[in-house]
C-alpha positions as CSV (number, residue, x, y, z in Angstrom):
1,M,55.7,-16.3,46.3
2,F,52.9,-18.9,45.9
3,K,52.1,-21.4,43.2
4,T,48.6,-22.2,42.0
5,P,47.7,-25.8,42.8
6,L,47.3,-28.0,39.7
7,S,43.9,-29.0,40.9
8,S,42.6,-25.5,40.3
9,T,43.1,-25.7,36.5
10,F,39.9,-26.1,34.6
11,I,39.4,-26.9,30.9
12,F,36.2,-26.0,29.1
13,V,35.3,-27.9,25.9
14,D,32.4,-26.5,23.9
15,R,30.9,-29.4,21.9
16,R,27.9,-27.5,20.6
17,Q,27.4,-27.2,16.8
18,T,27.8,-23.5,16.8
19,G,31.2,-22.0,16.2
20,R,33.8,-22.1,18.9
21,G,33.6,-19.2,21.3
22,K,30.1,-18.4,20.2
23,S,27.2,-18.7,22.6
24,T,23.9,-19.0,20.8
25,N,22.0,-17.1,23.5
26,N,24.6,-14.3,23.7
27,R,24.7,-14.1,19.9
28,Q,21.0,-13.6,19.7
29,K,21.2,-10.9,22.3
30,L,23.9,-9.2,20.3
31,L,21.9,-9.3,17.1
32,K,18.9,-7.9,19.0
33,R,21.0,-5.0,20.3
34,I,22.2,-4.2,16.8
35,K,18.6,-4.5,15.4
36,D,17.4,-2.1,18.1
37,S,20.0,0.4,16.8
38,I,18.8,-0.1,13.3
39,R,15.1,0.2,14.3
40,N,15.8,3.5,16.1
41,A,17.7,4.9,13.1
42,K,15.8,7.3,10.8
43,P,17.6,7.4,7.4
44,E,17.1,10.6,5.6
45,D,17.2,9.1,2.0
46,I,14.9,6.1,2.7
47,D,12.8,7.0,-0.4
48,A,15.8,7.7,-2.6
49,G,16.0,5.8,-5.9
50,G,12.3,5.7,-6.7
51,I,9.3,3.9,-5.2
52,K,9.9,0.7,-7.2
53,T,13.3,0.3,-5.7
54,A,11.8,0.7,-2.2
55,G,9.1,-1.8,-2.9
56,S,11.4,-4.4,-4.5
57,G,13.9,-4.2,-1.7
58,A,16.8,-3.9,-4.1
59,A,19.8,-2.2,-2.6
60,G,20.3,-0.1,-5.7
61,G,23.6,1.3,-4.5
62,F,21.9,3.4,-1.8
63,T,23.1,2.9,1.8
64,N,22.1,4.5,5.0
65,P,24.5,5.2,7.9
66,V,23.4,3.7,11.3
67,K,25.2,4.4,14.5
68,V,25.7,1.4,16.8
69,A,27.1,1.8,20.3
70,R,30.4,0.0,20.8
71,S,29.0,-1.6,23.9
72,A,26.3,-3.3,21.8
73,L,29.0,-5.3,20.0
74,H,30.5,-6.7,23.2
75,E,30.3,-10.5,23.6
76,P,31.0,-12.1,27.0
77,T,34.2,-14.2,27.2
78,F,35.9,-16.3,29.9
79,H,38.7,-14.7,31.9
80,Y,40.5,-15.2,35.1
81,D,39.2,-13.5,38.2
82,S,41.9,-11.1,39.2
83,E,40.6,-10.7,42.8
84,H,40.7,-14.4,43.9
85,G,43.2,-17.3,43.8
86,E,46.9,-17.5,43.8
87,R,49.2,-17.1,40.9
88,E,52.9,-17.1,40.1
89,Y,54.3,-14.1,38.3
90,V,57.8,-13.2,37.1
91,L,58.3,-9.5,37.7
92,I,61.2,-7.7,36.2
93,G,63.0,-5.6,38.7
94,N,63.0,-5.5,42.5
95,D,62.5,-2.0,43.6
96,K,60.0,-0.7,46.0
97,G,60.1,2.7,44.2
98,G,59.8,6.0,45.9
99,G,63.0,7.3,44.4
100,E,64.8,7.6,47.7
101,E,68.4,6.5,48.2
102,G,68.9,3.4,50.3
103,D,65.5,1.9,49.5
104,R,66.0,-1.9,49.4
105,G,64.0,-4.2,47.1
106,F,61.4,-6.7,48.2
107,L,62.7,-9.7,50.0
108,K,61.4,-13.3,49.9
109,G,58.2,-13.8,51.8
110,E,57.2,-10.1,51.8
111,E,53.9,-8.9,50.5
112,F,53.4,-6.0,48.1
113,P,50.1,-4.1,47.5
114,V,48.0,-4.9,44.4
115,S,45.4,-2.6,42.9
116,R,42.1,-4.4,43.2
117,G,40.4,-2.3,40.6
118,G,43.0,-2.5,37.9
119,G,42.1,-5.8,36.4
120,R,38.4,-5.3,35.6
121,G,37.8,-3.2,32.5
122,G,40.1,-0.4,33.4
123,S,38.0,1.0,36.2
124,G,40.9,1.8,38.5
125,A,42.0,5.1,40.0
126,G,43.8,6.0,36.8
127,R,40.6,5.8,34.7
128,G,39.5,9.2,33.3
129,G,36.0,10.6,33.7
130,G,33.7,10.2,30.7
131,N,33.2,7.6,28.1
132,S,36.3,6.8,26.0
133,E,34.6,4.3,23.7
134,D,33.6,5.5,20.2
135,D,30.4,4.4,18.5
136,F,30.5,2.4,15.3
137,I,29.0,3.8,12.1
138,I,27.8,1.1,9.8
139,N,26.3,1.4,6.4
140,I,23.3,-0.8,5.7
141,S,21.3,-1.1,2.5
142,R,17.7,-0.1,2.1
143,Q,16.8,-3.8,2.0
144,E,18.6,-4.6,5.2
145,F,17.0,-1.6,7.0
146,F,13.5,-2.7,5.8
147,D,14.1,-6.3,6.9
148,V,14.8,-5.2,10.4
149,F,12.4,-2.2,10.7
150,F,9.4,-4.2,9.5
151,E,10.2,-7.3,11.5
152,D,7.8,-6.4,14.3
153,C,5.2,-4.7,12.2
154,E,1.9,-6.0,10.9
155,L,-1.4,-4.9,9.5
156,P,-4.1,-4.3,12.2
157,D,-6.9,-6.8,12.5
158,L,-5.9,-8.8,9.4
159,K,-8.2,-11.8,8.8
160,E,-7.3,-14.9,6.9
161,T,-10.0,-15.8,4.4
162,H,-9.7,-19.5,3.6
163,E,-12.4,-19.2,1.0
164,K,-9.8,-17.6,-1.3
165,D,-8.0,-20.9,-1.6
166,L,-10.7,-21.9,-4.2
167,P,-11.3,-19.5,-7.1
168,E,-14.6,-17.7,-7.0
169,F,-16.5,-16.8,-10.2
170,I,-19.4,-14.5,-10.9
171,N,-21.6,-14.1,-14.0
172,K,-20.9,-10.9,-15.9
173,R,-22.6,-9.6,-19.0
174,A,-20.6,-10.1,-22.1
175,G,-22.7,-8.7,-25.0
176,F,-25.2,-10.7,-27.1
177,Q,-25.3,-14.1,-28.8
178,K,-27.5,-15.6,-31.6
179,T,-28.7,-18.6,-29.5
180,G,-30.2,-18.9,-26.0
181,N,-33.3,-19.6,-24.0
182,P,-36.4,-17.3,-24.1
183,G,-35.6,-15.9,-20.8
184,Q,-32.3,-14.4,-22.2
185,L,-34.0,-12.8,-25.2
186,A,-33.0,-9.2,-25.7
187,I,-36.2,-7.7,-27.0
188,I,-35.0,-4.2,-27.9
189,R,-31.8,-5.5,-29.7
190,T,-33.9,-8.1,-31.6
191,F,-36.4,-5.5,-32.7
192,K,-33.7,-3.2,-34.0
193,L,-32.1,-6.0,-36.0
194,S,-35.5,-7.0,-37.4
195,K,-36.3,-3.5,-38.5
196,A,-32.9,-3.1,-40.1
197,R,-33.3,-6.4,-42.0
198,R,-36.8,-5.4,-43.3
199,L,-35.7,-2.0,-44.4
200,A,-32.8,-3.6,-46.3
201,L,-34.9,-6.2,-48.0
202,T,-37.7,-3.8,-49.1
203,K,-35.5,-0.8,-50.1
204,K,-36.0,-1.1,-53.9
205,S,-39.7,-2.0,-53.5
206,R,-40.3,1.1,-51.4
207,E,-38.4,3.3,-53.8
208,E,-40.5,2.0,-56.7
209,L,-43.7,2.3,-54.7
210,A,-42.9,6.0,-53.9
211,E,-42.4,6.7,-57.6
212,L,-45.6,5.0,-58.6
213,E,-47.7,6.7,-55.9
214,A,-46.4,10.1,-57.2
215,E,-47.2,9.0,-60.7
216,L,-50.7,7.9,-59.7
217,E,-51.3,11.3,-58.0
218,Q,-50.2,13.0,-61.3
219,L,-52.5,10.8,-63.4
220,M,-55.4,11.7,-61.1
221,S,-54.8,15.4,-61.6
222,D,-54.0,15.4,-65.4
223,D,-56.6,16.2,-68.1
224,H,-57.2,12.9,-69.8
225,E,-60.2,13.7,-72.1
226,Q,-58.0,13.5,-75.3
227,D,-56.8,9.9,-74.8
228,V,-59.0,8.2,-72.3
229,T,-58.1,4.7,-73.4
230,Q,-54.3,5.2,-72.8
231,W,-54.9,7.0,-69.5
232,A,-57.1,4.1,-68.3
233,Q,-54.5,1.5,-69.2
234,R,-51.7,3.4,-67.5
235,M,-53.9,4.0,-64.4
236,G,-54.8,0.3,-64.2
237,W,-51.2,-0.8,-64.5
238,V,-49.9,1.7,-61.9
239,T,-52.7,0.7,-59.5
240,N,-52.0,-3.0,-59.8
241,R,-48.3,-2.5,-59.5
242,I,-48.7,-0.4,-56.3
243,Q,-50.8,-3.2,-54.8
244,E,-48.2,-5.8,-55.7
245,L,-45.4,-3.8,-54.2
246,K,-47.4,-3.3,-51.0
247,D,-48.2,-7.0,-50.8
248,K,-44.5,-7.7,-51.4
249,I,-43.4,-5.3,-48.6
250,D,-46.0,-6.7,-46.2
251,G,-44.9,-10.2,-47.0
252,V,-41.5,-9.7,-45.4
253,T,-41.7,-11.4,-42.0
254,M,-41.5,-9.3,-38.9
255,Y,-39.0,-11.6,-37.1
256,E,-36.7,-14.3,-38.3
257,D,-34.3,-16.5,-36.4
258,L,-31.3,-14.4,-37.6
259,D,-32.8,-11.4,-35.9
260,H,-32.9,-12.9,-32.5
261,R,-30.3,-11.8,-30.0
262,Y,-29.9,-13.2,-26.5
263,R,-28.0,-11.7,-23.6
264,K,-24.6,-13.4,-23.2
265,T,-23.0,-13.9,-19.8
266,E,-19.6,-15.3,-18.9
267,K,-18.0,-16.4,-15.7
268,V,-15.3,-14.0,-14.4
269,Q,-13.1,-14.9,-11.6
270,V,-13.4,-12.5,-8.6
271,K,-10.1,-10.8,-7.9
272,A,-8.7,-12.5,-4.9
273,S,-6.3,-10.5,-2.6
274,D,-5.1,-10.9,0.9
275,A,-5.8,-7.3,1.4
276,V,-6.3,-4.0,-0.4
277,L,-4.7,-0.7,0.7
278,F,-6.0,2.6,-0.5
279,M,-3.5,5.5,-0.4
280,L,-5.3,8.9,-0.5
281,M,-3.2,12.1,-0.6
282,D,-4.0,15.7,-0.7
283,V,-1.9,17.5,-3.4
284,S,-3.7,20.8,-3.4
285,G,-2.1,24.2,-3.3
286,S,-2.1,24.3,0.5
287,M,0.3,21.3,0.6
288,D,3.7,22.9,0.3
289,E,6.9,20.9,-0.5
290,D,7.7,20.1,3.1
291,K,4.2,18.7,3.7
292,K,4.2,16.7,0.5
293,R,7.7,15.3,1.4
294,A,6.3,14.2,4.8
295,A,3.2,12.6,3.2
296,R,5.2,10.9,0.5
297,K,7.8,9.6,2.9
298,F,5.0,8.0,5.0
299,F,3.4,6.4,1.9
300,S,6.9,5.3,0.7
301,L,7.4,3.5,4.0
302,Q,3.9,2.1,3.9
303,Y,4.4,1.0,0.2
304,A,7.6,-0.9,1.1
305,F,6.0,-2.5,4.1
306,I,3.1,-3.9,2.1
307,K,5.2,-5.1,-0.8
308,R,7.6,-6.9,1.5
309,K,5.3,-8.4,4.1
310,Y,2.0,-8.8,2.1
311,P,2.9,-9.3,-1.6
312,Q,-0.6,-10.4,-2.5
313,T,-2.0,-7.0,-1.4
314,D,-3.5,-4.7,-4.0
315,L,-2.5,-1.0,-3.8
316,V,-4.8,1.7,-5.1
317,F,-3.5,5.3,-5.4
318,I,-5.7,8.4,-5.3
319,A,-4.6,12.0,-5.3
320,H,-6.9,14.9,-5.1
321,T,-7.3,18.6,-5.2
322,D,-10.9,19.6,-5.6
323,E,-11.3,16.6,-7.8
324,P,-10.0,13.1,-7.2
325,E,-7.9,11.0,-9.6
326,E,-6.8,7.4,-9.5
327,M,-3.2,7.2,-10.5
328,T,-0.4,4.7,-11.0
329,E,2.2,4.4,-8.3
330,E,4.7,6.4,-10.3
331,E,2.2,9.2,-10.9
332,F,1.2,9.2,-7.3
333,F,4.7,9.8,-6.0
334,T,5.7,12.3,-8.6
335,T,2.5,14.2,-9.5
336,R,2.7,18.0,-9.8
337,L,-1.0,18.6,-9.6
338,S,-2.2,21.6,-7.6
339,G,-5.5,23.4,-7.1
340,G,-8.3,23.9,-4.6
341,T,-9.1,21.5,-1.8
342,V,-12.3,19.4,-1.5
343,V,-11.8,16.2,0.4
344,S,-15.1,14.3,0.2
345,P,-14.8,13.3,-3.5
346,A,-11.6,11.4,-2.8
347,W,-13.3,9.3,-0.1
348,A,-16.3,8.9,-2.4
349,L,-14.1,7.6,-5.2
350,C,-12.4,5.2,-2.8
351,H,-15.8,3.8,-1.7
352,Q,-16.9,3.5,-5.4
353,I,-13.8,1.5,-6.3
354,I,-14.5,-0.9,-3.3
355,R,-18.0,-1.5,-4.5
356,E,-17.0,-2.1,-8.1
357,R,-13.9,-4.2,-7.7
358,Y,-13.8,-6.0,-4.3
359,D,-16.0,-8.1,-2.1
360,A,-15.8,-6.5,1.3
361,N,-16.8,-9.7,3.0
362,Q,-13.8,-11.6,1.5
363,T,-11.1,-8.9,1.4
364,N,-9.3,-7.0,4.1
365,L,-9.7,-3.4,3.2
366,Y,-7.4,-0.6,4.5
367,V,-7.4,3.1,3.8
368,S,-4.6,5.7,4.6
369,Y,-5.2,9.4,4.0
370,A,-2.5,12.1,4.4
371,G,-3.1,15.8,4.1
372,D,-2.6,19.1,5.9
373,G,-6.2,19.2,7.1
374,D,-7.2,22.0,4.8
375,N,-10.7,21.6,3.4
376,W,-13.7,23.6,2.3
377,D,-15.6,24.0,5.6
378,G,-19.0,22.9,4.1
379,D,-17.4,19.7,2.8
380,N,-16.6,18.3,6.3
381,V,-20.2,17.2,6.7
382,L,-20.0,15.2,3.4
383,V,-16.7,13.6,4.6
384,L,-18.3,12.5,7.8
385,K,-21.3,11.1,6.0
386,E,-19.2,9.3,3.4
387,I,-17.1,7.6,6.0
388,E,-19.7,6.8,8.6
389,E,-22.5,5.7,6.3
390,G,-21.1,2.6,4.7
391,L,-17.4,2.9,4.2
392,I,-16.0,2.5,7.7
393,Q,-18.0,-0.7,8.2
394,K,-16.2,-2.3,5.3
395,L,-12.7,-1.4,6.4
396,R,-10.4,-3.3,8.7
397,H,-8.5,-0.2,9.6
398,C,-8.3,3.5,8.5
399,V,-5.6,6.1,9.1
400,Y,-5.9,9.8,8.9
401,L,-2.4,11.5,9.0
402,Q,-2.2,15.3,9.3
403,V,1.1,16.7,8.2
404,G,2.5,20.2,9.0
405,H,1.4,22.9,11.3
406,I,-2.3,24.0,11.3
407,A,-2.4,27.1,9.2
408,S,-6.1,27.8,9.0
409,N,-9.5,27.3,10.7
410,W,-10.4,24.7,8.1
411,A,-7.5,22.4,9.2
412,G,-8.9,22.3,12.7
413,S,-12.4,21.5,11.6
414,L,-11.3,18.5,9.4
415,W,-9.1,17.2,12.2
416,N,-12.1,17.5,14.6
417,T,-14.3,15.6,12.0
418,M,-11.8,12.7,11.9
419,Q,-11.3,12.8,15.6
420,S,-15.1,12.4,16.1
421,I,-15.0,9.3,14.0
422,A,-12.1,7.9,15.9
423,N,-13.9,8.4,19.1
424,T,-16.7,6.1,18.0
425,T,-14.7,3.3,16.4
426,E,-11.4,1.6,16.9
427,K,-11.1,1.2,13.1
428,M,-10.0,4.9,12.7
429,A,-6.6,6.1,13.8
430,V,-5.7,9.8,13.7
431,L,-2.3,11.4,14.3
432,K,-0.4,14.5,13.5
433,I,3.2,15.0,12.5
434,N,5.0,18.3,12.0
435,D,7.6,17.2,9.5
436,D,9.1,14.1,7.9
437,S,11.4,13.4,10.8
438,A,8.4,12.0,12.7
439,V,7.3,9.6,10.0
440,F,9.1,6.6,11.4
441,D,7.6,7.0,14.9
442,A,4.2,7.5,13.4
443,F,4.5,4.4,11.3
444,K,5.6,2.3,14.4
445,S,2.7,3.7,16.4
446,L,0.3,2.4,13.7
447,Y,1.7,-0.9,12.7
448,G,4.1,-2.0,15.5
449,K,2.9,-5.2,17.1
450,K,3.2,-3.9,20.6
451,G,0.8,-1.1,19.7
452,L,-1.9,-3.3,18.2
453,K,-4.9,-4.2,20.3
454,K,-5.6,-7.9,20.5
455,K,-9.2,-8.9,19.9
């Protein structure tokens, strides 16, 4: 038997600020391995609890099971090397074994065999084939999942516009006012008020004038031979009165200061946003429940991503059948609309909203469209024209997501239309998914940092 020399004893003192037995580098690697398991998870009920819950990041009592390999939780520790050095052991019993009578025990100075593989993780001869370690199942909240899943995601080609640090104002018409400079005079409005004033001031005079003119006409036609004097007096008075009334009416001035109206303008602050994301979804009759579920799941993930990482971003929701309709977020994710399919009006409405509400030079504009690719065949030309002639130049990025299997010739033609746009510009991304299980991979391919092209 041999004793280990005292000089071979080592004492390690960890004086770092981290907890004892915790290596910062190894801990980060451990967390990374766990995060990878979370990122690779695809929770089924990620959109449960409502869209507002997803956007706010509240746990809301909803948890999602994530499988984490047991090996991912392993942290390296110090241990003695079982294959080198000398040690002193106290072993109970002194029997060589074998079960035969007359076998003597080990004597002092003799050597006995030691299994070299038994001290390293149980990899000796007795180890069974196959993995005996079970995976961990951990429940994480929706907020925890989003925190990890969106960690390496970002909007493509997002520009910082420093001009937004100062508020920008534009002059906008705000009705009329009674004072102003001649260049602001609203001529038509002024004339209408003048005419109304003159009619009001001369109402009684005009009514009396009409009665006297009727009487004068009667006097002119009556037989007045019996009382010429009385007729002449009445005729003279009526004639004079008519002239007085006409002079009175003509004496009312055409325009007075109280008639004048001037165009009024006021400064309105331009809506400043880091970015604007338009969500366009086909809800026509060809979109069955499975397709709608996949589209809404993609938009739910996109909604949560924007709300958490880009809170200053505006969201615009448009659903369409053969006619488009701008909706609130609740309506967009719960609408039961159905009907025919015409795609171009939805893109036209999107373009109209951009022109009316946002400055394309100062705002990062993004558009995402999800549908099954069904469209009236003659409308594809209008879609191509709407996107290529003006809209795509204003956008930072555009996504066309086709859900479900192609079920008609129209689906193929719309896909080809979008693909032709993607072939001419990097701003357009097109992709297909068959069902909602592919939503997470599709999202990562669009917004994962590794997949973004650096410019």
